[in-house]
N, C-alpha and C positions, 0 to 999 in steps of 0.2 A: 475506605468504607465502602462496601458494596451496597448499591440501592437499586430498587426495581424501578424501571423507567415505565413511563406511560406507553402502553402498546400501540397507540395510534400516532404518537409523535415522535418516537425514537427514529424511524427510517426517514420520515418526512424532514426532521431537523437535519439529518446527515446529509441527504440529498440536496436540501436548499443551500447548505454550506457550500458544497461542491460547486453546484451551478453557480452561486454567486461569487466565488473566490476564483474560479478557473484554474490557473496553474498552481495556485496554492493547496488544491485539494487532489492533486494527482500523486501517484506513488513516487514520482521524482521529488514532490514535496515531503514525502516521508523521510528522504534524505536531507532535504533542506538546501543543498548546494546546486543539484543539476539544473533546477528552473532558473535560477539566477545565473547561472554560467551560461546557459544556452541564450538567455535573453541578452546577454552582452555581444553575442556574436551572430544572432540571427535576427531577420526582418520579416515581419509580415506573417509569422506563424499564427495559424488559427487558435481560437480560444480552445483550452484543453477540455472543456466540458463538451465539446462537439462529438457526435458519435462517430467513431473510427469505422470506415468501411473495410470490409474483408478485402476489396480490390486494392486498398493502400497497403495491406499488410500480408497479402498472400491468402490462399484458402486453406482451411484446415486439412483439406484431403491431400493437397500437394505438400504441406509443412511436414518436416521431419520432426516428430515428437521428441521433446526434451524432457526428462523426469525433473520434479521439483530438486534443487539442490539439497545435498546431503546435509544434515545439521552437524555444526562443530561439536567437538567433544565437550567443551564448556556448556553449549546450549542443550546438548542431549542429557547432561546430568543434572540440569537445574529443573526444578519443579515448574510446571507451566504457569500455575497460579498460586495465589496466597489464600489458603482456606480461610473463610469467613464463617463465624458461628451462624449468621443469619441466613446462610444459603442452605436450601435443602439438596438432597442428593442430585435431583435432575439439574438444578442450576449449576452445581459444582461440575457435573459432567459436561454441560454446554460450555461452561467457562474454560475448562480445560481442553475441549475440542477447538473452540474458537481461538484460543491463545495459540495453539499448536499450529493452526493454519497462519495466524498472523506472523509467527516467528518464520516459517517458511517463506511468506511473502518478503519480508524484510531482506531475507538472504538472496531471494530471486532478483529483487530490486537492485542489490549490489552486483550481482553477476551480470545482470543485463547492462549496467552501466560500465562494467569492466570491459565488456566486449559487445558494443551495440551493433556490430555487423551481422550477428547471428539472428535467426528467426526465433523470436521469443514468444510469439502467439500461443503455440501449444502450452507451453509452461504457464502463461498467465492465464489461460482458459481453464486450467485445473484448479486454480487458486483465487481467482478473482472474478467479479462481476462489474458490469457497467453501472455507473459512470466511471469508476475508478479504473477499470481494464483499459477502456479506450484512451483515457487521458494519459495513463502510464505508456501505453505502446506509441503514442505521439511524440512523448518525451524521448523515449529510446531512438525513435525513427530520426528525430531532431539532432540528437547527438551524433548518430551514423552520418547523416548528411553534412554535418558540420566538421566531421573529422575529430570528435571530442570523445575522450574516454576518462573514466576515473581509475583510481589506483587506491590501495589502503583499505581500510575498513570503517564501518559506521558503527558506533556503540549505541546500543538501545537498552532501556530500562522499562519494559512494559508491565502494567498491571490492569487487572479487570476492574472497570469502573462502574459498570451496571449490567444486569442480566433481566432481559425481557422475554419470558417464554409464553406469554399469553397469546400473543398474535392477535388476529381479528378478522371478521368478515369483511372488512373495507379495504382488505388487499395488504395489511401489514403482516409482517412476518416475524419470526422470533429472531431477536438480535441480542448480541453481546457488544458492549462499548468497551473499548480498551484505550487506556491513556499511556502515552509513551513520552519517555524523555529521550530526545534524538541528538546524538553528538557527531556532527560530520566533520569536525575539525582535521581529521586524519584521512579524509576521503577527497583528495583534491580532484578537480577536473582539469584535463590538460589538452590543449590543441596538439594532436599528435604531429603533425607536419612541421611545427616550429618549437614544441616544447613549452609554449607559453602556459602558464596556470591561469585559468580565468575563473576560479571558484571565488564567490563572494564570502568573506569572512563573516562567521555567525557564530554566537555561542549556543551552547546546548539550549534546545527549545522543545516545546510540548507540541505533540501530535496526537490527535484522537481519531481512532479508527472505529468503523462500525462493520462488525462481522455479522453476516446475515445467513441463516439457514434456508436454503432454497429447496422446496420439495420436488418431487419427481418432475422432470427427469433427471435434475442435477442431484437431489438428495444428498446434499452436503453443505457445509459452511463454507462461505466465500467472503473475501474482504470487498465490501461494496464502496466504501468511501474512506479517505483519509484527509483530515482537516488540519493542516499545519497552522499553529497560532503563534501570536507574537510573544506570548508568555515565555520566559526562560525558565530553566531547571537545572 
């Protein structure tokens, strides 16, 4: 059931969850396994809510741009959202646009974890915003430093939970909330030097993403938070 959220609270709630939960709000948490895998082998990594400096990831000017990953045949043929009678045409258009960006991000997250040695900053800059972007790049960096990579696929079943196009003069922006059922059981993390699997076992679980429309100069929808929850699905 689609609901219209309060324009002043949608982004604040999403950002509060990210800053409170740390690693659970990163895009690695979108997968469910990477944060826990890295936690087993790393010591002293900074909280994922911290702002990632460009010096840690390289500058955009020096980076070789990588286009967002191409959709698979099954994802391309699937409708991005389920139409709801209560949604007006503007809300339907916003929901479809936000869902398309979210699907691109889920593919990007998997690609980055399969090969964390690449520079993924340009691709994340096209599809995500802070605090999500910084937290995710820290996770990818941690995988690279520890010699860990994922294989396989993550299964997703996202749907639009709320659309808020009101925005406000207090700095709030148009948002779409997406609830996803994430299954990472076929996406193990492995220490490449030893072949040891370090993924924590976890059943399919709920993740809630906040996709925000940023005005000029961005002028596009970007995933701003992903909150992984304890609820199974």
